[in-house]
C-alpha positions in Angstrom: 5.6 238.4 233.0 8.0 240.9 234.7 10.2 237.9 236.6 11.1 238.0 240.4 11.7 241.8 240.6 8.6 244.5 240.9 10.2 247.8 241.7 7.4 250.0 240.5 5.7 253.3 241.6 3.5 256.7 240.5 4.5 260.0 240.8 3.0 262.0 243.3 0.6 263.5 240.9 -0.1 260.3 239.4 0.9 261.7 236.0 4.1 259.5 235.5 5.3 255.9 236.4 8.6 253.9 237.0 9.3 250.7 236.5 12.9 248.7 236.9 12.6 245.4 235.0 15.0 242.4 235.7 18.2 244.1 233.3 17.9 246.7 235.9 16.8 249.4 233.1 14.4 252.4 234.5 11.4 253.2 232.4 8.8 256.0 232.9 5.9 256.1 231.3 3.1 258.9 231.0 0.1 258.0 232.4 -2.1 260.3 229.8 -0.5 259.5 226.9 0.3 256.3 227.4 3.9 257.3 226.0 7.2 255.8 227.2 9.0 259.4 228.2 12.4 258.1 229.4 14.5 254.6 229.6 18.0 254.9 231.4 20.1 252.0 231.9 22.7 252.8 235.2 26.1 251.6 234.9 25.9 248.2 236.8 29.9 248.6 237.7 29.9 251.7 239.4 26.3 252.3 241.1 24.7 248.7 240.9 21.5 247.6 240.2 18.5 249.5 241.3 16.5 247.7 244.0 13.8 250.1 245.2 12.3 253.6 244.3 10.3 256.1 245.2 9.4 259.9 243.6 10.5 262.8 245.6 10.4 266.6 244.9 13.5 268.4 246.1 13.3 271.9 246.3 16.7 273.7 244.5 18.3 276.5 246.4 18.5 279.6 245.1 22.2 279.5 244.2 21.5 277.0 241.7 18.9 278.8 239.4 19.7 281.4 237.4 17.8 283.7 234.9 19.2 284.5 231.7 18.8 287.0 229.0 18.4 286.7 225.4 22.2 287.2 224.7 22.8 283.8 227.1 24.5 285.5 230.0 23.9 285.3 233.4 21.8 288.6 234.5 20.6 288.0 238.0 20.3 285.1 240.3 16.4 283.9 241.3 15.3 284.4 244.8 12.6 281.8 244.7 13.1 278.2 245.2 12.1 275.9 242.5 10.6 272.2 243.0 12.1 269.7 240.7 11.2 265.6 240.2 13.3 263.0 241.5 13.3 259.7 241.7 15.3 258.1 244.8 16.9 255.0 243.5 18.4 252.4 246.0 21.0 250.2 244.6 22.1 246.4 245.3 25.3 248.3 246.6 23.5 250.0 249.6 24.0 253.6 248.1 21.0 256.2 247.4 21.5 257.8 243.8 18.8 260.9 242.8 17.7 260.2 239.3 16.8 263.8 237.6 13.3 263.4 235.4 14.4 266.6 233.9 17.9 266.0 233.0 17.3 262.2 232.7 20.4 261.2 234.6 21.8 260.5 238.2 22.7 263.6 239.0 23.9 263.1 242.6 24.6 260.5 245.1 23.7 260.9 249.0 27.1 260.6 251.2 27.5 258.1 253.8 28.6 254.4 254.7 25.2 253.0 253.4 24.1 249.2 254.1 26.3 246.5 253.7 24.1 245.0 251.0 21.1 245.5 248.8 18.4 248.1 249.7 15.4 246.2 250.1 12.9 249.2 250.2 12.8 253.5 250.4 10.5 255.4 251.7 10.3 259.4 252.2 8.6 261.6 254.7 7.1 265.3 254.6 10.0 266.6 255.8 13.0 265.8 253.3 14.3 262.9 254.7 14.3 259.4 253.2 14.2 256.0 255.3 16.0 252.6 253.7 16.3 249.4 255.1 18.4 246.4 253.6 19.7 242.8 253.8 22.0 244.1 256.6 19.2 244.4 259.4 19.7 248.1 259.2 17.6 251.2 258.8 19.1 254.4 257.4 17.7 258.0 258.1 19.3 260.2 254.9 18.8 264.1 254.7 17.9 265.2 251.0 19.2 268.7 252.0 22.5 267.9 253.3 22.6 264.9 250.9 24.1 262.7 253.6 23.4 260.2 255.9 22.2 260.9 259.5 21.9 258.0 261.4 21.2 254.4 261.5 19.9 251.6 263.8 19.6 247.6 263.8 16.1 245.9 263.3 17.3 242.5 263.1 18.0 239.3 263.5 15.7 238.8 260.7 16.2 240.8 257.4 13.5 243.5 256.7 11.9 243.6 253.1 9.5 246.5 253.3 9.1 249.6 255.6 6.1 252.6 255.9 6.2 255.5 257.8 3.2 256.5 259.8 3.2 260.6 259.6 0.8 261.0 263.0 2.4 259.0 265.5 6.1 259.1 263.7 6.5 255.9 264.2 8.4 253.4 261.3 6.9 249.8 260.5 9.5 247.5 259.3 8.3 244.1 257.8 10.4 241.2 257.9 8.3 237.9 258.7 7.0 239.6 261.8 6.1 243.6 261.7 8.0 245.7 264.2 7.0 249.3 265.0 9.8 251.5 265.9 9.4 255.3 267.1 11.4 257.2 264.2 12.7 259.7 267.1 14.4 257.6 269.5 14.9 254.3 267.9 12.6 252.4 270.6 10.6 249.3 269.6 6.7 249.7 270.7 4.9 247.1 268.8 5.8 243.7 267.1 2.9 241.4 265.4 3.1 238.2 264.3 1.3 236.5 261.4 3.0 235.9 258.3 4.8 232.7 257.2 7.1 234.4 254.7 8.8 237.5 254.0 6.8 240.7 254.0 7.0 242.4 250.3 4.4 244.9 250.1 3.2 247.3 252.8 0.3 250.2 252.8 -0.3 252.4 255.4 -3.4 254.7 256.2 -5.4 256.8 258.8 -8.7 256.9 259.2 -11.0 260.0 259.7 -10.4 259.8 263.3 -6.7 259.7 263.4 -6.4 255.7 264.2 -3.6 254.2 261.9 -3.1 251.0 260.1 -0.9 248.9 258.1 -2.0 246.9 255.4 0.8 243.9 254.6 1.2 240.6 252.1 4.1 238.2 252.0 5.8 236.6 249.1 4.0 233.3 249.4 1.1 233.9 250.7 -2.4 234.6 249.0 -3.7 236.8 252.0 -3.7 240.7 253.0 -3.7 241.3 256.9 -4.6 244.7 258.3 -2.9 245.6 261.6 -4.0 248.6 264.0 -1.0 250.4 265.1 -1.9 251.7 268.6 -0.6 250.8 272.0 2.9 249.3 273.1 3.0 245.5 273.2 2.6 242.6 271.5 0.1 241.6 269.5 -0.5 238.7 267.9 -3.4 238.6 265.2 -4.5 241.0 263.0 -7.3 242.9 263.0 -9.1 241.6 259.6 -7.5 239.6 256.7 -8.4 239.6 253.0 -8.0 236.6 250.3 -6.4 236.9 246.9 -6.1 234.0 244.2 -2.7 234.4 243.7 0.5 236.2 245.6 0.2 240.0 245.3 2.6 242.1 243.3 1.1 245.4 243.9 -0.9 246.9 246.9 -2.9 250.5 247.2 -5.6 251.4 249.7 -7.3 254.8 250.4 -9.9 256.5 252.7 -12.7 258.3 251.3 -14.6 261.2 253.3 -17.4 258.4 254.5 -14.3 257.0 256.5 -14.8 253.8 254.1 -11.8 251.7 253.1 -10.7 250.8 249.1 -8.0 248.3 249.1 -6.8 247.0 245.8 -3.8 244.6 244.5 -2.7 243.5 241.3 -1.9 239.8 241.7 0.9 237.7 239.9 -1.8 236.3 237.6 -2.4 239.6 236.0 -5.8 240.5 237.6 -7.1 243.1 240.3 -8.6 242.7 243.0 -11.0 245.5 245.0 -12.0 245.4 248.7 -14.7 247.8 250.5 -14.7 247.8 253.8 -15.9 250.0 256.8 -13.0 251.1 259.0 -15.3 251.5 262.3 -16.7 247.9 261.7 -13.4 245.5 261.0 -13.7 242.5 262.5 -11.7 239.8 262.2 -14.2 236.7 262.4 -13.4 235.4 259.0 -11.4 236.4 256.0 -13.2 238.5 253.6 -13.4 238.1 250.1 -12.9 240.8 247.3 -16.1 242.8 245.9 -14.8 242.3 242.6 -12.3 240.9 240.8 -11.3 242.6 237.2 -9.7 240.7 234.4 -8.5 242.4 231.2 -9.1 240.2 227.9 -7.9 241.3 224.2 -10.3 242.1 221.7 -9.0 239.7 219.0 -11.8 238.0 216.6 -9.7 234.4 216.5 -8.2 234.0 220.2 -8.9 235.6 223.2 -6.0 235.8 225.3 -5.3 237.4 228.9 -3.8 240.6 229.4 -1.6 241.1 232.3 -2.3 243.8 234.8 0.8 245.6 235.7 -0.2 248.3 238.6 -2.9 250.2 240.1 -3.4 252.9 242.4 -6.4 254.6 244.1 -4.8 257.5 245.6 -3.7 259.3 242.1 -7.4 258.9 240.2 -9.2 262.3 239.3 -12.3 260.8 240.7 -13.0 259.9 244.1 -13.7 255.8 243.9 -12.0 255.6 240.6 -9.0 253.5 239.9 -5.6 254.1 238.1 -4.3 250.8 236.4 -1.7 249.9 233.8 -1.9 246.7 231.5 0.3 245.3 229.1 3.9 244.1 229.1 7.1 245.5 230.1 7.8 247.1 227.1 4.3 248.5 225.9 1.9 249.6 228.8 -1.6 251.4 228.5 -3.1 253.2 231.4 -6.6 254.0 232.1 -9.0 255.0 235.1 -12.1 252.9 235.7 -14.9 253.4 238.2 -15.6 249.6 239.2 -18.6 247.8 238.9 -19.7 246.2 242.3 -23.2 244.3 240.8 -21.1 241.5 239.4 -18.1 239.6 241.3 -16.4 239.5 238.3 -15.5 242.3 235.8 -14.0 241.4 232.4 -12.6 244.5 230.7 -12.3 243.7 226.9 -9.1 245.5 225.4 -6.8 246.2 222.6 -3.6 244.4 223.0 -1.1 247.1 224.1 1.5 245.7 221.4 -1.2 245.6 218.6 -2.1 249.5 219.5 1.8 250.2 219.2 2.2 248.6 216.1 -0.9 250.3 214.3 0.4 253.7 215.7 3.7 253.0 214.0 2.2 252.2 211.0 0.0 255.3 211.2 3.4 257.5 211.6 5.1 255.9 208.9 1.9 256.3 206.4 1.7 260.0 207.6 5.4 260.4 206.7 4.9 258.9 203.6 2.0 261.1 202.6 3.7 264.1 203.2 6.5 262.8 200.8 4.3 262.0 198.1 2.8 265.4 198.3 6.3 267.2 198.6 7.5 265.2 194.9 6.1 266.4 191.5 6.0 263.9 188.8 6.5 265.6 185.2 4.3 265.0 182.5 7.0 263.9 179.4 5.9 262.1 176.4 7.8 259.3 175.8 8.2 260.0 171.9 10.2 263.3 172.7 12.8 261.4 175.1 16.1 260.5 173.8 18.0 257.8 175.8 21.6 258.4 176.1 24.5 256.5 177.7 28.2 257.8 178.5 29.2 253.7 178.1 28.7 251.9 175.1 27.9 248.1 175.7 28.7 245.7 173.5 26.3 243.1 172.2 28.8 240.1 172.6 28.7 237.7 175.5 31.0 237.8 178.3 32.5 234.3 178.5 33.1 233.2 182.1 36.5 233.1 183.2 37.9 229.4 183.8 39.2 228.3 187.0 42.3 226.9 187.3 42.2 223.1 188.1 44.1 223.3 190.9 41.4 225.7 192.3 38.6 223.2 191.6 40.4 220.6 193.0 40.7 222.5 196.4 37.2 223.1 196.3 36.4 219.6 195.8 38.7 218.9 199.1 41.1 216.5 196.8 44.2 218.7 196.2 45.4 217.5 199.7 43.4 214.4 200.2 42.4 216.3 203.7 38.8 217.3 204.3 39.0 221.5 205.2 37.1 222.1 208.4 34.6 224.6 208.4 35.4 228.0 210.2 33.7 228.0 214.1 30.8 230.7 213.8 28.9 232.6 216.6 25.8 231.2 217.7 24.8 234.4 219.8 21.8 235.2 218.1 20.1 231.8 218.5 21.1 231.4 222.1 19.5 235.2 222.7 16.1 233.9 221.0 16.2 230.7 223.0 16.7 232.2 226.2 13.6 234.8 225.4 11.0 232.4 224.1 12.3 229.1 226.5 12.6 226.8 223.6 14.0 223.6 224.7 14.8 222.2 221.4 16.3 225.7 220.3 18.3 225.7 223.4 19.5 222.3 222.9 20.6 222.8 219.2 22.8 225.6 220.9 24.0 223.9 223.8 25.0 220.6 222.7 28.4 221.3 220.9 31.8 220.2 221.8 33.5 223.0 219.7 35.0 225.2 222.2 35.7 227.8 219.7 32.1 228.2 218.8 31.7 228.3 222.4 34.2 231.0 223.3 33.0 233.1 220.4 29.0 233.0 221.2 30.0 234.1 224.9 32.1 236.6 224.3 29.4 238.4 222.1 26.7 237.3 224.6 25.0 240.5 226.1 25.5 240.8 229.9 21.9 240.9 230.7 21.5 237.0 229.6 24.2 235.8 231.7 22.4 235.0 234.9 19.8 233.5 232.4 22.1 231.1 230.8 23.5 229.9 234.4 20.3 228.6 235.2 19.8 226.9 231.8 23.1 225.4 232.3 22.2 224.2 236.1 19.0 222.4 234.2 21.1 220.9 231.9 23.6 219.4 234.2 20.7 217.6 236.4 20.4 215.7 233.0 22.6 212.4 231.7 26.4 212.5 231.3 26.5 213.9 228.0 24.4 216.8 229.0 26.5 217.3 231.7 29.9 217.5 229.6 28.5 220.1 227.4 27.1 222.2 230.6 30.7 221.9 231.9 32.2 223.4 228.8 29.8 226.3 228.6 30.3 226.8 232.4 34.0 227.0 232.4 34.2 229.5 229.4 31.7 231.6 230.8 33.8 232.2 234.1 36.6 233.0 232.2 35.0 235.4 229.5 31.9 237.4 231.8 34.6 237.0 235.1 34.5 240.7 235.8 30.4 240.8 235.4 30.1 237.9 237.9 32.6 239.5 240.4 30.2 242.9 240.4 27.5 240.7 241.4 28.9 240.4 244.9 29.4 237.1 247.1 26.4 236.2 248.2 24.3 236.8 244.9 27.3 235.1 243.1 27.1 232.1 245.6 22.9 232.0 245.0 23.5 231.8 241.4 26.3 229.0 241.3 25.1 227.5 244.3 23.1 224.5 242.6 25.6 224.2 239.8 28.4 223.7 243.0 25.7 221.6 244.5 25.6 219.0 241.6 29.2 218.8 241.0 29.7 218.0 244.7 26.8 215.3 244.2 28.3 213.9 241.2 31.8 213.7 242.3 31.2 212.5 245.7 31.9 208.7 244.6 34.7 209.5 242.4 37.4 208.6 244.8 35.8 204.7 245.2 35.3 204.7 241.6 39.0 205.4 241.3 39.9 202.6 243.5 37.2 200.2 241.9 38.7 201.2 238.3 42.3 200.2 239.6 41.0 197.5 240.7 39.4 196.1 237.7 42.5 197.2 235.5 44.7 195.0 237.5 42.4 192.0 237.4 41.9 192.5 233.5 45.8 192.9 233.2 46.2 189.4 235.1 43.4 187.9 232.7 45.2 188.9 229.8 48.7 187.8 230.6 47.4 184.2 231.5 45.7 184.2 228.4 48.2 185.1 226.3 51.0 182.5 228.2 48.4 179.7 227.3 47.8 180.9 223.8 51.7 180.7 223.3 51.7 177.3 225.0 49.1 175.8 222.6 51.2 177.0 219.4 54.4 174.9 220.4 55.0 171.5 218.6 56.1 169.7 221.9 54.2 170.1 224.9 57.5 169.1 227.0 61.4 168.9 225.9 64.0 167.7 228.0 67.9 167.6 226.9 70.5 166.6 229.4 74.2 166.4 228.3 76.1 165.4 231.6 77.9 162.4 231.7 76.9 162.0 235.5 73.5 161.5 234.6 74.7 158.5 232.2 76.9 156.8 234.8 74.1 156.3 237.2 72.0 154.6 234.1 74.7 152.3 233.6 74.7 151.5 237.7 71.2 151.1 237.4 71.0 148.5 234.7 73.8 146.7 236.1 72.1 146.5 239.5 69.2 145.2 237.8 71.2 142.6 235.9 73.0 141.3 239.1 69.5 140.9 240.8 68.4 138.8 238.0 71.4 136.7 238.5 71.0 136.4 242.5 67.3 135.5 242.1 68.4 132.6 239.4 71.2 131.4 242.4 68.2 131.3 244.6 66.2 129.0 242.7 68.9 126.6 241.8 69.7 126.1 245.4 66.0 125.5 246.4 65.8 122.9 243.6 69.1 121.4 244.8 67.6 121.2 248.3 64.5 119.3 247.4 66.3 116.7 245.4 68.4 116.0 248.4 65.4 116.1 250.7 63.6 113.4 248.5 66.7 111.3 248.4 66.8 111.3 252.4 63.0 110.4 252.6 63.8 107.2 249.9 66.5 106.1 252.2 64.5 106.0 255.1 61.6 103.8 253.5 64.2 101.2 252.4 65.6 101.0 256.2 
């Protein structure tokens, strides 16, 4: 309901409740009348978003309070010191500012170097000091009287996310993943506890009737509450007791009554309230303890029963012992109530009117009261209609006014026929649709806004986009980049214009927050561009092959189009003489072959004649 940030707290008397939402807006409610008293938006560029708060009472010196007479002149200075209610705000830039509830503004800022990063937790003591811890692994002590930084020491290497002060032993409990106990006077490390697997985000301390001190802790990713005993020096691994929850806790409170009975209450992320009852003298670490009663809130609708989220709870600020002061609703409308939990059943359901509907009914009631007051003040005169004579200074004729004829050129321009080209529509801003889709998380509406290639529309939309929606838009664009190629192109166009338009706001976040915000985008871009070099090489080789194939195919087509497959033309005389020699040679060879045949014939005849002569002899 309230996002990742849960910075809230009750005033010392429990009459006021302060809350800082995800947009950095400070809201203060009256717990008696359920009325939103103040709403303050700090200057993000100068002071930075608020990350921690604590209510304090500051004693103003006599020089600042003066008594005025009826004429408005200063008559005399008061010798008494007045107590003023302030809220100490820890900012993301590591400084501490004091917000005055009477003046409804930040009056002063404490001097000093401060933290090198965001302040994660801030507490006060009874001696006029503030203790802060930050992401730079430092704990700083501030003086409210001198309005400056007194001292600091390192509590690293793990980043601390919560601190608590033990008034009896004057020790400071610092919670990161482990729990370290330091002496607030000499900064000595006294104890170390280990048992949580994630960062400790909530911490509450109490002392039993015999003076023993305890601290309750819960972490960001665990559904348990651990109870630790603060005592002797050394290293203790196990917790004194463990309490089970159904979800992660967003608020933690505890109280010890006169009978040494401990009551613990936690508000979970799902919007329910757990109440535990323990005997401090018989605390054992045998098995985790379940809540004594679980309180859930539901709407009184006749059609659909919807759950109502619990926002905060407190056991220290109730009027009667054992009662629980809690608030339920949303970040705009919160209703506070005191309840005596019933332990007869483990589950208790409270049927209440939805704070949003209740606010609407109150608003309509005020409007009806204002309307009834107006109707009482108005007097309607009694006039006879027959005696009324209506007069007018302007005489209107009964002739019908002919419509003006539009010239043909204007009509053709309207039909886009004058120049033969269609007139492109002007780009419009879609900031209202974008803000509505980011609020409602409607994927269809968000896709209709983001899936555009008109750079002018993107620029106009981002120029009018409120600053508090920049981070949400970056998250949605990161999800869009994880989809198909066309969606990646849309997301890159929006990111390009976003970094150009809201560069000052993005630079004000700081290097670490900016890296956390754009880290997923950079990872996706690097992953998609990892094989770009190999793809470019492959593209070049394919282009060479395609160009070669095209060139060969074009040559084959030219050859097929010609009539003669081969044409040979030779005008040289030497070639003719060679041809004649070849012909003459062939004729002489024929003659030689014929001469040989004649010789063979004559030889044969002579041989026959000789044989005949021999026979005659």
